[in-house]
N, C-alpha and C positions, 0 to 999 in steps of 0.2 A: 699563354703569357701571364706573368704575375700581375696581380691587380694593384701592386704597390710600386713595382719597378717600372721605370719609363723605358720606352723603346730606344734603341741605340741611335735611331735617326734623330731624336731630339737633341742629343749631344753633338751630332754633326752640325745641325742647324745652329746650336748654341755657339760653337767655335767659329763657324763661318760668319755669323753675325758679329761675334766678338772681334774678329780680325777686320771686318768691314768698318766697324765703329772705331777700332784702333786707327785705321787708315784715315777716316774722315775727321775724327776729333784731334788726331795728331797734326793733320794739316790745318784744321781750323784754328787750333791753339796758337799757331805761329803765323797765320796768314796776314793779319793787319800789321804785325811786327815786321814781316818781310816787306810789305808794301811801303811802310814808312821809313824803315831803316836801310833796306837794301835798294829799293826802287825810288826812294827819296820823294814819295808822295806826301802831301799834307794829310792831316787827319780827316778832313772832309772828303777828299777823293778816295782815300782808303775805306772810309765808312760807306760811301756810295757803292763801291765794288763789293764790299762785304754784304750789304743789303740786297743787291741784285743777285749775288751768288746764292745766298741762303734762301732768298725768296723763291728762286727758280728750283732749288733743291727740293723744296716742299711741294712745288707745283707739278713737276714732271712725273711723280708716281701716279697721278691721275691718268696720264697717257700710257705709261708703262704697264700699269695694272690692266687697263682695257685691252692692250695688245696681247698680253699674256693670257688673259681669260678667253680670248676669241681666236687667237692664231698660233702662238708659239708655245704656250704652257709655262709653268713656273720654272722648271729646271733650266730650260734654254735661256729664259730671260735673266735668271740669276747669273748664269755663267757669262752671258753677253755683258750684263751690267758690271760685273766684277772686272772683266777684261777692259772695258772702257774706262773704268775708274783707275785701274792700274796704269793704263796709258796716260790718263790725266795726271796722276801723281808723278810719273816719269817725266812728263813734259814740264811739270813744276820744277823738278830737279834740273832739267835742261835750262829753264828760265833763270834759275838761281845760279847756274854755272856760266851764264853769258852776260853778266852784269856790265862788262866792259863794252858790250854792244847793246846799249839800252833799248833801241828800237826793236831789235830782234827779241830781246828778253821780254819786252812788253807784249809783243805779238804772241810769243809762246805762252805767256801767262794767260791771256784770254782764250787761246785754243785749249789750254789745259783745263781751265774752269768749265769750258763748254763740255769737254769729255766727262768731267766729274758730274756735272748736272745731268746729262743724258744717262750716264751709267747708273747714277743713283735712282733715276726714274724707273729703270728696269729691275734693279736689285731690290730696293727697299720694300715695295708692297708685296712682292712675291715670296720672299723668304718668311715673312710674318704669317702669311696665309697658309703656308705648308705645315706649320706647327699643329693646327687643328686637324689636318688630314691624317695625322698619325694615329688618331684615336677614333673609336666608335662614337656615334652620336650619344650624348648623355653620359659619357665616361667621366667619372668624378676626378680622374687624374688630370683633366685638361686644364683646370685652373692653376694647379701647381706647375704644370708644364709651361704655361705662359709666364709664371713667376720666375722659373729657372731661365727661360729665354730672355726675360727682361734683365736678369742679373748679368747675362752675357753682354748685353748692350752697355751696361754701366761698368762692367769690368774693363771692356775695351776703352771706354771713354775715360776711365781712371788712369790706366797705365800709359796711354799714348802721349798725353802732353808731357809726362815725366821723361819719357825716352826721347821723343822727337824734339822736345824743347831743350833738353840737355845737349843734344847734338847741334841744334840750330843756333842757340843763343850764345855766341862767343864774340870775341872782339873782332873777328873777321866775318863780315856780313855774308861772304860767299858760302859760309858754313851752313846757311839756311838750306842749302841743297841736300845736306846729309839728313836733315829732318824729313824733307820730302821723299828722299830715297827710301828711308826706313818705312815711311807710310806706304810707299809703293810695294816694298817687299812684303809687308803685312797683308796687303790686298792680294798679292800673287799667291802667298801661302794659303790664304783662305779659299781662293778659287780652285787651286790645284787639289787641295784636300777634298773639297766639295765634288769636283769633277770625277775623282777616282773612287769616292766612297758612296756617292749618291745612289747609284743603281742598286747596290746591295743593301743599303741601310734605310733608304727612304721608301718604305713600303707601308701599305695599309695594314690594319689588324688581320685582314684576310690574306696577306701576302702579295697583294697586287701593287705594282709600281705606281707611285703617285707623282704628280707634277709634270706628267708628259703632255704632249700636244693634245689639246682638247678635240674631242670627236665632234664632227659636224653632223647634225641631224636635220631633218626637214623643218622641224619647228625652229631650230636655231637659225636656219637660213631665212625663214620668214621674219624672225625677230631681227636678224641682221639687216634685212631690207628696210624695216621700219627705222632702225637706228641710223641708217644712211640719210633717210629723209629728215629725221630729227637733228642729225649732225649738221645738215645744211642750214637749218633754221638757227641752230646753236651758234655756228660760226658767223652767220650774217648778223645776228644780234650782238655777238661778242665783238665783231669788228667795229660796229657802231659805237659800242661802249668804249673800246680802245681809243677810237678817234676823239670821243667826247673827253676822256681823261687827258689825252695828249694835248688837246687845245686848251685845256684848263691849266696847262703849265707843268704837268707831271711828265717825267721822262718816259720814254717808250716802254722800257721793261716794266717800270712801275705801272704804267697804263694797262699793260697786258695782264699783270698779276691782279690788280684791283678789279679789272673788268671781269675776269674769270671768277673772282671771289664774290662778285655780285650776281653774275649770270647763272652760275650753277645752282645756287640755292633758289633763285627765282624760277628757274626751269623746272625744278622738282616741286616747289610749293604750288605751282599752278597746273600741275598735271591733272588732267580731267578724271583719271581713274581713282583719285584719292577720295576717301570718305571724309566726312566732317571731322571725326575724331582723329583720323590719320593726319589731316592737314594741320590740326591744332598741335599734335605731337611734333610734326616736322617743323612747325613754326617755333616751338619751344627750342628745338635743337639749333635752329638758325639764330635765334636771339642769343642763346648762350654762347654760340660760336662767335658771334659778333663781339661780345664782351671779352672773350678769350684773346681777341686781337690785341687789346690794350695790355693784358697781362703779359703775353709773350713778346710784345714790342719792347717792354721794359726788361723782361727776363733775358732776352737775347743780347742785351748790352754786354753780356759776359765776353763775347767774342769781339767786341768793338770798343766802345768808349771805356768800359771797365778795364779792358786790357791796356788802353792808353793811360788810364789813371794809375793802374798798378805799376806800370813801367816808370812813370814820371814822378809819382807823388807818394808811393808807399815805401816805407823803410823795410827792405826785404832781407836785412841782415839777421841771422839767427845762429847764435853760438859761433860767431866768426865766419859763417858761411852765407853767401848771398844766394837766396832762393831765386831761381829763374822766374821771370814774369809769367811764362806759359805754364809753369807748374801750378799756378793758382787755378787754372782751368780744370784741374782734377778734383777740386773741392766739391763741386756739385755732385759728381758721380759718387764720390766717397760718402757724402752725406746721404745720398739716396740709398746706398747699400746699408748704411747704418740705421737710418730712420724710417725707411719704408715699412719694416715690420712693426715699428712703434706706432706709426700713424694708423696702420691697419688694425692693430690691437685696440687703439683708442676708440675708433669708430665702433668696433665690436663691443667694447666695454660700455659705451654710452647706450647702445641698443639694448644690452642686457639690463641696464638700469631704466629701461623704457624712456630714454631721452632720444627722441627722434630728430636727427639733423638731416634735412633733405639735401639732395644732391646740389640744387642751385645755391642753397645756403652755404654748403661746404665750399663751393666755388667762390662765393662772395667772401668767405673767410680767407681763402687763398689770396685773393686780390688785396684784401685789407692788409695781410701780412707783407705782401710785396710793397705796398705803399709805405708801410711803417719802416721797412728796410731802407727805403730811399730818404725818408725823413731823418732816419738815424744817421746815414752817412753824410747827408747835407749838413747836419749839425756837427759831425766830426771834422768836416773840412772847412767850416765857417772861419773866415779870416786867414786861411792858409795861403801863403804867398806863392809866387811862381816857382821858386827854387826850394820851397819847404816840403818836407815829407811827413807823413802821419804813420802811426803804428799800424802794423799789418792786422791788428785786432779788428780794425774797422772793416776791412775788406773781407776777412774771414767770417766775421759775424754777419755781414751782408749776404754772403753766399749761403750761409747756414739758414737764415730766414727765407731767402729765395727758395731753397730746397723744400722747406716745410710748406711754403705757399704752393710750390709746384705739386707736392704730394697731396695737397688739399684740392687741387684743381684738375690736373692733367689726367690721372687715372680715373677720377670721378667722371670727367667729361667723356672719356672713351666708353665707360660703362653705361653712361646715360644715353649715348648715341645707340648703343646696342639694345638697350631696353625700349626706347621709344620708336625706333625706325621700323616701318612696315618691312616684312621679310624681303619683298621684291625690291626695296630701295636701300637695303642694308649697306651694300658696298658704296653706293654713290653718297649716302649720308655720312659714311666714314670719310669719304673724299671731301665733303663739305667741311668737316672738322679739320682735316689736313690743310684745306685751303685757307682757313683762318690763320694757321701757322705760317703759311706762305705770305699772306698779306701782312702779318705781324712782323715777319723777318724783314720784309722790304721797308716797312715803317720804322723798324728798329735801325736800319742803316741810315734812313733819312734823318731820324732824330739824333743819331750819333754824329752826324755832320755838324751839329750845334756844339759839339765839344769845344770848350774855349781854348783857342790858341793864344799864345802870348801877345798882348797888346791889341787883340782884336775883339770887337763887340759884335755879338750875333743876336738875332731876335727871332721870336716865334709868336705870331699873332699879337705883336705889339709889346711883348714881354722881352726886355733886354737881358741877355746872358753875358755877364762880364767875368764870371769866375765859376769855380767848381760848385759852390753852394747854389748859385742860380741854376746851373745845369741840372744838378740832381733834384732840385725842387720841381723841375718840369715833370719828371717821372713820378715823384711823390704825389703831386697834385693830380696829374692825369689819371693815374691808377686809383687814387683815392676817390675821385669823382665817379669813376667807373664802378668802384666797389659799392659806393652808396647807391648808385642807380641800380646795380644788380641786386642789392638787398631789397629794394622796393619791388623790382620785377619778381624776385624769388618769393616775396610775400603773396603776390597775386597768383603765381604759378602753383604755390603750395595749396592755395584755396581751391584750385581747380583739380589738381592731380597730385597724388602722393608719390614722389620719386626720390 
C-alpha cells in the first residue's frame, strides 16, 4: 500500500459520518423553530427540550462505546445506531405531519428524540474509533486521516441547514416535515452505503476485517466480572447523586446528566491503581473539562437562543432575498473549514519562533474570545426594541469569533486528554471530556430559557433580564470570569508540567 495514499475505508467512514452529521445538524438547525412555530411552545419550553436532547446526545456515547467494545463491535453498533436515528428522523417527519392532532404530534416528538439520542450513542463513538484501526501503529498518515474525517463532519454540518432549512422554513408550518424527511433520507443513505461497503473496505493493513464482534478471552472475562462489581458501586453512588440534584430543584434529566458528570471523574480520580503523577495528570484533565462546560454552554446557544435572536431580531435580507434563519447554522462549520488550517499554522509558527503557548493557555484564549463575542453582540443590541432588527453583521461576526474560540479550545482539549491520560484510562478520560459537553449542553438549554420574551422579566441569581443586552451579558460575564480563572489555573499548571 502507498505510504501517501489513504485506504479506501477512510473515505467510506468520511461519507458515512458526513451523512450522519448532515442528518443531525439538519434536524438541530430547525428543531427550536419547529417547537416554537409549529408546536406553539414558548422559548423557555423549547430551550428546555433542546437542552435535554443535546445533553443526552453527548451522554449516551459513554454507554454505546462500552457495549460495542465488550459485546457488539463497532460495525454492528454503527448500523444499529444509524437505523435508530433514521427511525427518529422519520418520526419527526410524522410529528410535523400531524400538527392538527397536537397530543399525538407531541408524543411522536418525544419518541423521535429518544430514538435519536439512543441511536447517536451507538453511532458516534464507534465510527470515530475505526479511523485509527485502518492504520498500523505509528503510521504517519493517521493524523492527516483524522483531519480528513473531521472535514467530513463539518461538510455535513455545513450543507444540512442550507438544504433542510430551505425545505422547512416556509409560510406553511407543516413544511417542517420535509426538512426532517430529508434528514432521514440522508441517514438512510449513509447507513446503506456503510452496510454494503464495510466488509470489503474496512480492513486492517494486513487485510483483516476490523470492527467485528470483540473476541472474549479468559482475561477479558475476569476483567468483565470486576467491571460488574464496579458498575454496582457506580450506579449506587450515581443514584444518590441524582436524588441529591433532584431535590435541589433540578429537573430529573438534568440531575441524571450532572450526576454522571461528577461521578465518572471522581470514580477515575480515586482509583487505587493510579500513581501520584497519573492522579495529578487526571486531575488536570478534570479541571480543564470543568472549565470547558462554561465555554460550550455559551457556544451551544447557536441551536437555541441565538436561533430565536436570528429569527426575531436580525435583518436577514440580502440583495432582495431573505436568508432563512436556519441557514446561519452553517456559518460555524464553514468557518471551521476556512480557519482550521490557519489556526494550526499559527500555533506552528509561534513554536518556530520559540514562543511556547501551553494547551491550558490556548484554552483560556478560546474562552476569552467567546466572552468578547458576547460583549460584542450585547453592545450591538443595546437599546434595540422588541420589533427592531439589527444588521446580520452582528450575528455573522459573533459566529466567526465563536469558531476561532472553538479552534483554540476543542481540538487542543482532545489532544491534551490523549497526552495526559494513562493508557489504561484513555477511553474513559475521553468520556470525561465528552461528559463536560453533555453537562454544558444541558446548562445551555437552561440558560436559553432566560431568553427575554416580550413584556416578561426573568432573573438569574438576582440579576434581572429585561432585554437582549441583559441576556447576552450573562454569557459575556460568565465565560469572562471562567476565562480569568482558567488563566490563573493555567499559570500553576504550566509551572508543574509543560503541555
